[in-house]
Residue, then its C-alpha position, 0 to 999 in steps of 0.5 A: m517466486p524470487i523476493c525482490k525487496e524484504i525488510q525487517i522494519n522493527d522486531s514485528c513489521q515486514l515489508l515484502i516485494w514480489n515482482t510478478t512475471e508469471s503467468l495467471d496459469e503459472l500463479l495458480e499452480k503455486v497457490h491454494l485458493t478457496s472455492n470462495e476466493l476461485a469464485k472471487l477470482n473469476s467474477f474478474g473480467s480484467q486478467s491483470r486483476k486476476i494476476e493481482f488477486a492470485s498474486t497477493r495471496c500467493l506471497v501471503q502464503f509463501c510467507l505464512g503457508e497456505h492455511v492463512q487467508i485473505q478477507n476484506n471489511e466492508h470498508g474493502k480493507p483487508y485482514l488476514i484469517n488464520s493469522d494475528l497479523n495485520i496487513s497491507i497490501s499495494h499493486t502497481k504495474s507487476y509489482v505486489g507488495i505486503l506489509l506485515g505487522k503484529e500489535y501495529n497499525i501500518a499501511l503500504d502504497i506503491e506507484y509507478l512514477s509517471d508525468r500523470v501526477h502533475r495533472i492531477a496534483n490539485r486533486f490531492l493536494s491542498k494549495k499549501e501541499i502544492q506551494c512546498i512541492d519541490d521545483k527539482n524533483k518535483t514528479i517523486h515529491l508530488y508521488q511522495h505525497w500520493c503515496a502519503k496520503e494512500c496510506l492515511i485512507k489506509m490507516y483510517g480505513k475508511k475511503d469517505v475522507h476528503l483527500t485535501k480538506e482531511l489528510k495532511i502531510n507536513t511540509f517537507s523535502s523530498s530529500d528527507s528520509s521520513f516524513t509525517g502527516e495527519v487524518c483529521r476528522s472529527d471522528f477521528s484524527e491521528t498522525y503517523a510518520f512515513k518512510y519511503l523507497l524507490f526501486d525500478n522507477h517506482l516508488l514506495v511509501y509506508a507506516c507502522k504505528k504501535s496500536q494502543 
């Protein structure tokens, strides 16, 4: 299972991306799954969903050992058993990515670049955000906003958040090396800095913020 990208972001946070070309049977030969994990795997009707599930656990065990397991809290946010690291996970097409960090709040999102984003932009962007999109680099700029808002949801940790009213991306150019965004709720208000990576017609956006 070759890791196609491995980036040490800071003293604690590490980003790993794997291009999954293996079949489900090949993945199951590489990964150790508990009986509960096997039951969950078999509950998925989609073969692609099964591959996502197995490949994520394969990548985690490759990095941290087969004793480390992924669980999800009541809001669906993943966390690790038998490790003190935080984790964020993203899948798209044949890629799986994990972001690991100790004493950092972390979030990761990967998206395949396509024209679809133009049709749904008004679902996740405010009028002000749409007005600030770069015309010359529109697709990438839209996906930078989309991925960043997905990261904000992961940072907040709950899915009952309004994409245009409670998640805000501060104005930036698509060529900027970093940008910022905010979760604006009465029960939660935080600002995060985002970095991004372009590869193989995919965009990856991540955020790491030291825990207080």
